[in-house]
N, C-alpha and C positions, 0 to 999 in steps of 0.2 A: 100638130101639123098646119103650117100657112104658108099660103101663097105667097111670096114673095119675090120680090130682084133683088141683085146682088149691086154693090155699090164699085165695082170697079169698071172697066169697059169689055174685060174676057176672064171667065174664068175656065179653068180647066181641073179635070180629075183626072185619076189614074187609078185604079182597081189592081189592089197589089192580093185580095184574095177572093175568094167566093163561099168558104164552110160558114157560112152566118145566112141569118132570115132575117129579112127588112131592112131598114136603113136605106131603100132606092131611096133614087131622084128621080122625079116624073116632072115633062114640061105638058100639062094638058092642051096647051093653044097651038102645040108642035104632034100632039097625040105617039109621043114617042118617052119613054123612059129605059135608064139604064138597068136595068133588073137582069138582063140576059145577058150582055158583054161580057166577054169572057175576062178573067184574068188578065194584066197587062195592057189592058186595051183605053189610053187615052181620050176622052171626048172633050169638045172646048167649045164654048158659047158667048155670043153678046150677052152680058149680063145684065143690059137694061132692059128697055121696053119690049123689046119684043118677045123675050125669053123668062116671061116668069115659070117662076118652078116652085116644089114640093117637097122638102127632104123628110122623111117617113122616120121613125123612132125604129132603132134596133129590136129587133125581137128575142133573136137568140144567138148565141154565138160571138164572137170578136170581129169586129170589121178593121181591114186596113186600107187606108188610103192616099196619096198623095193629093194633096189640090194645093192651085196656085193664083193670086187672083191678081191679074194684071192694072194696073191702074189707071184712071182715066187721065193724067196729065204724068211727065215726069219730071221726077224731082232732080233738080242742079244742088249738086254738093260743092 
């Protein structure tokens, strides 16, 4: 379990189920965790300096989620 920042501009996560234990994300600076948010809810955060977070390990069950990282710069093709 390590406090870290993502390398993207924004990170988003959608909780797709709740029948698991552990595996929550905690933001100590904001005193907030996604542990109790309902299934289907999306949370988005600025990924760099202001929102370091910890991702805890899965204890039991299977966790399903949708995660995305919005890059810092657009890539042109």
